[in-house]
NULUM-620608 format. One record per residue (C-alpha): x negated, y, z negated. Coordinates in steps of 0.02 Angstrom, whole numbers, plus 50000, padded with zeros to 5 digits. Layout:
NULUM-620608
XYZ;...
END
This chain:
NULUM-620608
333484671059947;334294657060017;335954665960054;334904680860151;333844666460243;335764658960310;336174676460349;334714680360445;334964663960547;336654666560569;336454685660627;335134680060755;336554665160797;337734678260869;336594690160912;336834695961116;336724682061223;335774691561357;334164682961241;334824664661295;334664654761423;335044638361358;336554639761244;336434637461060;336424617661016;335834614761186;334394603361110;334624600360928;333584593960788;334264575160762;333004566960641;331694573560511;330404559860417;330024572860287;329554559760183;327994552460269;327834532860270;327374522060130;325524519760218;325294540560226;326524556960157;325784563360317;326484552860427;327824563860456;328804568160604;330414577660696;331464572260823;332404584660959;333994578061051;334504586861218;336414587061216;336574597561373;337284588461540;335454594961628;333494593361581;332834606261482;331004612961488;330204616761297;328594624261350;328444640561266;329874637961140;329534638160948;329804628460785;329964638060625;329614625560489;329234635860316;328264647660307;327704645160509;327864646660674;327364632960792;327244637360978;327924620161098;326724619061213;325414605161294;326864593161300;326274574761333;326764572861473;327584588661527;328744596561388;330514594161491;331764585661382;333164575861473;334954573361470;335284564561316;333524560361292;332254564661135;330794572161099;329584568460975;328394579360873;327344572160730;326294577860615;324744565460657;324614552360797;324834540060673;326584544560635;327124531660736;326024518560808;327274509860936;328174527360994;327194540861086;327104557161039;327784571261156;327024585061064;325944583060879;326074598960770;325204603660594;326914602360514;326914600660334;328614596260259;329124600160088;329744583659981;330784598359884;331744603660043;331654619260184;332294625560330;331794622960507;332244634060659;331994627860847;331974645560939;331934646261123;330794659461185;330654668961347;330074686061420;331734693061396;331754688961205;331864672961083;333624667661019;333924652760902;334514637060965;334654625660813;334524626260633;334364613260491;334534624360313;333924611360182;333454590560155;335324586860152;334934567360162;333174557060163;332424547160027;330624549359960;330574534459868;331134522160017;330514533360135;332014536260217;332304547160371;333684560860378;334744556560515;336084569560600;337804561260621;338604571860758;337254580560901;338824594360905;339274598560723;338124611360654;336474608360562;336964616860421;338434605360357;337774593560233;339204580360296;338144580060468;336774569660402;336244554460308;335014543760261;334264528560369;335464512060352;333864503460333;334504490960455;334484500060609;332744503560619;331334509660783;329444509660758;328004506160645;326244513060547;324794503560518;324334498460361;322654490960398;323094476760521;325084475460449;326444484160515;327574491060408;329274495160506;329824513360498;331534517260408;332014530560524;332544529060727;331214538660839;331744539060996;333354529560975;335084532260920;335174535760750;336004524060630;337254536160556;337844542660721;339474542660744;340014544860565;340154561460536;341744566760441;342464585560476;343134595560341;344884600960369;345654602460555;346934614860598;348274602460638;349614614260674;350154633160694;351804641660672;352624658960729;353784667160606;353574681360690;352284692560764;351394696560612;351814680060507;350934662860567;350934646660458;349364635760475;349434617360428;347854607360394;347374590360404;347014588060228;347264597060061;346224613460046;345864623159881;346724639459853;344994648659837;344424646660010;346204643960071;346734660860004;345304669960082;346044680160232;344484683960324;344174665760340;345504666560498;345014674360654;346044679660774;345304680160951;343704682260864;344364695660735;344514691860572;346214691960456;346454707860362;348294702760291;348494692260159;348264673360133;349394662360049;349124641960003;350974634559996;351474631359807;352194613059861;351284609560025;349354610759969;349124607460173;349914622360227;349354641860210;350274656860248;349794672260356;350694686860331;350324703760406;349414699760559;348904712760681;348444717260847;349614700060930;350324702361078;352044693361128;351854679561242;350024678161238;349094663761206;347824666461048;346374658260980;346554653860777;344914650260703;344694644060505;343064645460440;342534643060261;344214633360226;343674620160092;344524603160054;344394595559859;342794589859918;341934606559960;341834601660166;342114616260266;343244618360401;342604617360578;344084618460674;344624631160806;346544629560933;347664640861029;349384647260997;350604657161102;350944673060988;352704675860920;354394664760959;354304662861150;355694659961268;355794644361306;355784647661502;354104657861470;353474639961369;353984629261549;353424640061675;351874646261570;350904629761484;350434615461548;350984599161479;349724591961365;348874606061336;348154609561147;349154626161143;350334626760998;351904638361034;353714639860943;355454644260996;357164647960951;358534637261007;360234628960984;360514611260978;361324601461095;361074587061071;360404577660886;359924559760932;361324556161038;360244547561179;358854541261051;358784544060877;357094551460878;357794562961016;358724581961011;358914594361150;358934612961124;359164629961204;359104647161216;359864660161321;358644654561476;358184636761458;358174619761379;356804607561294;357024594561222;356084588061063;355324570161010;355104567160832;354164550060848;354314547660666;356214552060648;355694564860516;357204576860587;358374574360723;359604565560609;359504577160489;360184591860628;362044593760724;362524600860875;362464621360866;361414621760735;359854635660761;358204631360725;356534637160742;355234621660820;353484624160830;352284610960921;351354605061088;352124602861254;352234586961331;353004576861469;353934559361479;353814554961642;354144573961726;355544577061568;354574592161481;354844590161283;353994597761144;352984583361027;351884586260865;353574596760822;354134604660676;355414614960634;356644626460489;358464629560502;358844645960573;360804648460544;362104643260710;362164644860879;363644638760962;362994628661108;364404633161284;363994619961426;363724630161605;364994627361751;364084623761883;364074609962048;362884597462070;362294607962230;361684620362102;361104605361997;360074596562155;359444613562192;358584616562054;358674603961910;357354610561809;358214626261791;359594613861694;358334602261627;359054601461411;360354612361479;362224609661439;363044607961599;364934606461642;365484599061831;367084598961869;368174586362022;366744573361997;367124554462077;366154539662076;365424533862205;364174519962164;363924509462014;364934498661888;365554505161702;364414498561578;364994484261445;364554487361255;362884487461235;362174492161405;361654506661506;362024509761678;361554524961808;363134528661897;363244539462063;364314552762062;364754565962170;366104582562177;366004585662358;366494568262441;365024561862422;364074577262527;363114577162370;362864564462246;361634562962081;361394551161944;362464549961788;361634541561669;362554531261531;361484527061370;361764511961282;361384522461113;362944533661142;364744527961103;365144528861276;364864511261342;365954498661338;367324511361305;368904515461435;368234521061621;368764539261640;370084541361754;369174546561898;368734560761971;368524569761810;367524584261727;366054578661634;364954588661531;363134582361476;361334586661486;360084588861610;358574575761603;357314567561702;356594549561733;355304547561850;355714560661972;357424555761950;358324569661893;360214564861787;361554572661691;361844562561529;363344564561429;363194563661240;364904554361194;366614549361261;367214569461242;365784574461365;367014564361492;368694562661577;368954582361559;369984592561661;370854611261657;372474614561591;372904621361761;372914603361866;374754595961893;375224579061858;374404565361941;374524546561971;373134534261899;373124515961930;371364506361874;371904488561916;371064477162066;371314483062222;372884473762299;374004472262126;374824488662134;376464485262193;376424466162166;377394457662023;377534469061889;376154482061915;376304497961941;375364515361920;375714526761763;375374546461751;373984559761703;374174575361631;372874587461565;373274590961371;371994597561290;370704600361428;370964579261441;371594570461576;372964560361453;374184547861512;375854550061481;376704536761593;375664522261579;375054509561725;375414491461698;374044481961759;374034464861784;373684453461625;372454440461611;373484425561636;375454422261657;375774411361528;377444417661431;378674407461516;379724423661551;379894421361749;378824435861801;377414437561901;376284445361755;374514442761821;375264449362005;374564436162102;376374432462179;376684417462064;377694415961889;377084406461735;375834395861803;374574398361660;375884392961517;375224380361409;376504366061425;375784359361252;376474371161138;378054368861044;378834384861141;378614374261317;378114356961258;378134348161435;378974363361515;379504380161497;381184376361480;380714362361328;380604372461181;380284361461018;380484378960895;382634377360969;382924358860893;384524359660763;383864362660581;382314362060618;380824373460474;379224367060569;378854356760740;377584351560858;377264347261030;376394328461034;375934316661189;376164298761221;375614290961360;375644305961452;377234312961415;377444328461296;378894326861177;379294337661008;378944331060836;379664338360684;378504342060528;379944348260423;381654353160414;382854365560346;383224365560160;385004354460190;384724345060332;383444330060358;382844321460525;383514304560479;383464296360663;382624295260802;383384309060882;382324324760875;382914337160771;383744337060590;385324333860611;385514322260466;386434331160312;385914327160152;386744326759988;387564311660025;387484295459905;386394288160051;385344302960062;385434313759938;383884323559918;383024316860063;383244305660192;383454287060135;383644293259950;384944279759915;385754280059757;386864266259774;384894254459775;384854258559616;384384241559539;385644236059456;386784253059488;387434252659647;389094263759621;387964278359563;388364293959667;387534310859725;387804326459617;387204342859608;386474351459456;385974368459457;385224369159652;384634353259603;385284337159695;384944320959606;385844302759587;387284299559454;386814282059376;388474269759372;387644252159319;388554237059368;389374224759262;388444217359119;387094230859109;387364245959030;386044262559000;385654256558822;384224269758795;384764282458891;383074282659009;384034280959179;383754262659170;385354249459172;384794238459023;385474217359031;386934215158905;386234198158916;384594200058823;383974198058624;383874214458622;385594222258680;386704202058668;388424206558739;388494226358708;387114238058680;387304238058496;386874220958453;385164215258436;385064195958386;383914189958228;382214186358229;382064164058291;383684167958399;384294167958581;385724176458674;386934163258763;388434162658847;389634153158732;391224154458835;391874171058785;390394181858802;388554182258761;388224179458570;386654177558470;386214158658436;384874149658314;384674135658441;382764142358438;381824157358353;380684168458428;379924174758298;379064191358384;380304193458504;379584193058672;380524179658739;379624167258725;379994153958580;378894146758457;377934132258506;378494125558357;380174121658416;379564118658579;379394136158661;377804142558749;377174154558643;375504154058561;375704168258441;377364169858395;376894184358281;376184196958427;377364203458535;376034207858672;375554189358672;376574175758764;376464165358928;375924179559099;375764192658955;374674207259028;372724203858976;372104215358860;370254222058811;370504218058644;369384199358616;371254191658596;372114176958728;373364187858758;374314177758905;374204161658825;372654152758950;371544148658826;370274162958897;369714180358810;369494195958902;369494188159067;370084201859181;368414212059106;367094201859175;365764218759187;366134218358993;364394219758887;363514223759056;362284237859096;363134254959173;362764273059197;364204285459128;364854291559290;364994311359219;363074312259192;362024320959321;360824304959330;361094288359419;360054277159274;361214262959191;360614265959008;362394261858926;363464245658901;365344242758976;366424241458834;368324240558803;369304256458817;370344263958671;371804259558722;371134241858773;371684243558945;370134244059044;368164246159030;367204263258968;365234263858994;364584268358810;363084278358845;362234293158785;360584296758874;360534306659007;359244310159109;358744325959214;357554328159373;356014337959346;354634344759451;353274330159402;353224317059539;354464305359466;356124299059495;357064305459327;358674306659379;358504287259461;359314293859617;357934284659750;357164300959765;355614310959679;355564329259652;357104332159769;357684347459705;356314357359771;356174351259940;354984366759982;353514355459882;351974351759991;352364364760087;350974377860160;350974395260071;350324412060059;349794415759885;349954435259805;348234438959920;348264454860031;348244443160202;349784434160284;348984417460306;349604402960227;347824394660152;348964388360025;350054371759959;351794373759857;351394363259698;352394358959537;352224373859396;351914367559232;353474370659139;354094355859288;355564368559357;354864376759500;353404378259623;352074387459607;350984393159770;349134386459738;347964393459838;346044397259831;345434414659810;344084412359940;345394409760069;345794427760077;345644435260255;345434452560308;345564460160492;343814463760554;343484468760749;343374449660850;344854448160931;345754436660822;347194440360708;346054437260553;347674441460426;348784430960511;350304445160510;350734442360683;349354457660747;347594457060804;346294470260762;347644483060697;347454496860592;345604498860661;345734520660679;345014529260831;343464538260814;342974554460883;341534563960910;340824580160992;341514599161008;342524610361129;342524601461290;341434586761263;342874581361139;342924561661162;344004550561047;343744531461095;344724516960977;343254509060840;344024490160906;344334487361109;344654467861159;343874463461005;342264472761020;341704487360896;341304504160987;340424519160993;340794535761010;339814547561144;340354563161156;340954568061337;339564577461454;339584596061450;340494600761594;339864619361599;338334626661545;339164643461487;340634647261420;341634652261594;343144661261524;343304671561354;345084672861350;345764654861370;345284648261163;344224635561228;342554630461189;341894628261374;340084624361353;340324613861204;339114624061091;340604625060934;340614643360983;342524648661098;342854666061213;342024682961120;341274670460981;340084663061123;338504671861162;339074670961341;340244681761316;339424695461249;338054695461355;337154680361403;336054672861556;337644664961641;337574675761774;339004673561886;339484659361806;339584667661633;340904679661565;339544694561524;337904699561572;337334713061491;335364715461477;335044719261296;333344719461265;332644708161114;333204715460927;331534714560837;332214716560678;333364702160675;331774690960743;331014699760606;332424694660471;332444678160519;330614675960486;330644684160324;332404674460270;331054655660306;329554663460241;330414667260059;331274651460074;329524642360115;328944651959955;330184648059832;330114629459876;328364627059854;327814639659742;
END
């Protein structure tokens, strides 16, 4: 029964429009209080709302409620409802105490749900203006009203209704003297207004052929509803072919076997009944150009910014050359740019790829481009530049936009060639300045910083536009410096004016090799500086060698003083002293030394007085003045020859005295203990005159000597003091040279600076060592553990502000030591987490203000309006645009002109409405009494079922 009732309502809603004086949806049932109030269940009321742009007189209209039909007449003060105004129908006068009823009708709304219909009546028939098929919201326990979210969306959509939020309320009822607020908004904007979420919307249409169309939805759709072919209407005609949900992309539906489409015509496509995974049905209509369309037709027939999708086939002439989000394609007749803001596919393209591209026509500062683009590969097709003149280009620049062209013998008339990382707009001409246009060099190409072309040249590039300035844009250096193979060689010179023929500067010669001007004889242009001391004017300024560095070794003080030419030098430098520059030898060649005050390495080595290096004097060796310089296996050294009374007894390279007790008279004679070596006239011999028991050269104190311990060879006057608890030097003091012995110390090879040890004698008794085994390391604990005067220095960020592991970027915490003492952690109060709200403040500290607060959209057809939810820190409400037309003004433009949710021949105005000369048709059909009876029968049946 419910299905039959809905069919009945729809049947009348789509009845011939000759019945209607007002369009469906001009007045809607906006709020229903079916539960009454907490004081009286009979406090029921209904609010109507005028969505049109003019006042409407409801006198004579009817409200169908359950099994009853109520006439709207005798209103207070009249039955006119103004644009954007409300009309309150109350069951009793006391249903709302402080909001006057426009009309009191004996409505009796079932708490179990029922259907409502608003019918316009006139002398020529009746038409359903709006309908509600059930209670989709409201609450009997809380006595909460059922509020419509979006007036222009159907009342039969469950998602278009919601409960009053209990905060935004208006009106009251009386419980004795007490005012009890109503949980509703009679006479005011609904609390849930603007929160309507439609079902899946058609987001994109792509043609593969006239009979094959791909439909992309805004969200995932269910296979059962998406593959119901009849859910897709082309210009109002249900699709009779097949519909297949893509196996990988659940938002894409492939329609095949599409019939009745003509190429290069705009078609309206509507999806009805296609549901998302939450069961919300589609309520969406778009237009598209049928078939794969020539680019020239698109440019000539579609308006930029329009909502019509189209598909073209083109070969890629530029793939991110000027912007990594932009490509250019062309077919046999025209070219167009493709803008890819997400950089999804441009980086995947290459020149000469052929692709199918679908999208919307847009305009960027005069340049036509495809936006919202989708593409698929379609083979390859080589793009060849069309040879034109600049006269051709300036006469019809739109003809060459996004089209690859070539212009011969172009000269530069104004502008400076860009350095690397810069861009330039150059002025060029191919007829000596009579015709000029802009040559745009983008810094995104490899052209900036490259050598300037040898003007005049052939150039190749794409036609483009920027705010009315038409340009030719070369893609890379290969598009410049072009030529034909016919031209004869020519002279070229790129140096500054006035320098050709001066000094060494001269022109070169170019030849056309492989279509590119190529230098075959190089030019000579001015050097940046003239510093080579060659006697030539290298920078072509009529002077020579004026920039030479006279501090360099090659030109020390003057061009003709070359330190590197000094005799036998290996490394040399130029140094200044007293304002004069002179050569300084750093090293000589192997057989020479710089042994004199003269510059250079004049002294030959490997002599007795300069053996291996300067002043390596073999004759100056101790007690060996007769030594000589000798070579052994490439190494030069002194050969020892000892003086008289000296010999190298130990073969250690030192001449030993033959007058010592160790070698007395000869190397083999050693005096006995207590003997001395003395000369008794016939050479040195051992004598018993006084004993030296330890043979340290100091006789025992017992025989008049000065040795305080004649049994220890290391103890005698003047002996080195050792750290050994012994008076080694016989001065009556022990270890006096080691004053720190026994003092605290810090071992130098540990990581701390704490004096935890004691100085003791070293094992070899030559000094002190620190006896320390304890070593301290710095921990994060607020203590100077390693005694270096700093606390927790290994963690310099300690105590700084930080942002913890929360959702914001605000530094609401401090870095503190972790429990292990080996690092820091961010300690932050969880209550300090901040989220972005609409208030003009960067709440979450991410550098942006009020970001991530999306737009909201309301209205249908030409009344659709989209606004930012947050503007200047203030939350916004979305209000549909005023309805531009009262009736459908065109039946083939794919637009819902009168914002009644129906377009073209799906609108009653296009099948015989009341639009007169302003509408699309005015058939004078008579009332369909059968349809009206079916409506009443359906409403009555539902009323009986729900109240029975």
